[in-house]
C-alpha angles and dihedrals in degrees: 000000000000120000116246103251091221091057096048094103094164093057091041091054093046093051091044091054091048096048112104145168110260134178115242090240088068091056101045095097090053089049089053088058092050092245102121117099124193116224118197119241086238089072133066106249094211093049090051090050092050092049092049090049088053091046091236094181095179095057094039093050092048092050091047091050090050091049091242094124127028142139108283109267125229088247093054091046094051092045091050091044093053091055097029084230121211110235136178108247134192126180119223101167125273089016136064110209114208132189129181113242113268113246118226114250114224 
């Protein structure tokens, strides 16, 4: 029986500890290999990583259909390269999930 991804606290905590802010320049080689995945600011990066680690096809497919996760596009990459943008990143081999920092709403 598969573990419910939302109840896998051990994996959630591990991914949370390993999630870090990284400049785009540090991710460019992964992008060149097609391994960098954009995660919308509307989603929780750690939850997405846990669901990918659990191969939760239903959630992943839904997010892809909604455009909330996708391989980083060339346009995103060049925009982030020009500014050497700081992104949140989480590794779920073979992918590096990235999410722009959320901006505070005033």
